N, C-alpha and C positions, 0 to 999 in steps of 0.2 A: 626229581627233584632238577632235570638236562643235566643229569653229570658234572654238576657245581658241586661242589667240596669245600666247604670252610674254614681253615685249620688257625687255630688260634697260636698267635705265634708269638705270645706271653709267656712270659716264665711266673707271672703273677696276677692276681685279679685287680680289674680297677675302678673305682670306684667314682662314677659320675656324677658332677655335683651339678645340681640344674633346681634353683640356678648358680651360681658360681659362686663360689665360696669371696669376699672381701677381704683383702689381710694387708700386711705389709712386708716389704725386706728390702736386707741390704746386706752391698758384698764386704767379704769380710776380707778375703784374699783373693788375688789374685797373681797367677805364674809364683804362686810365694813367697809375695810379696807379700805383707801387711796395707789394708786399705784402712782408713777414714773417712764412707764418704757420708750421706740421710742417707734419710730411705726413701721409698717407694711405694706407689697403690697397686698392687697385682689383684687379678682374681684367678681364682682355681679351680680351673676346670674340670680337673680328674688326681687324683691320687694311688698309687697302692707301691706296693712292696721296695719297685725300684726303683722310684721316684714321683715326680710330682708334674703335670701343665699348669701352668700359667700363661695369663696375657698379663702386657705391659708395655706400655709407651715406652720405654726406655728399647735405647739401640745396643745390645749386646753383643759382645763377638762370640762368635762359635768357637768355643773354645771348651774342654774340659780340666780345664786347668781354674772355670772361675769358683768361687765359695760365697 
């Protein structure tokens, strides 16, 4: 194998969705502040025990306080 070792660094198994799953997303809280906004269409690409990966047209902040 030419000395290349592949390690799985994730703690959870990831389920890839092919084709992606169409869904709707809404933001309910940002930095502890409750939000009342509409929803947006997203495409869910994969799901795992630690979360999911999705595609969206929204410009979301890079922040771990987004619910």
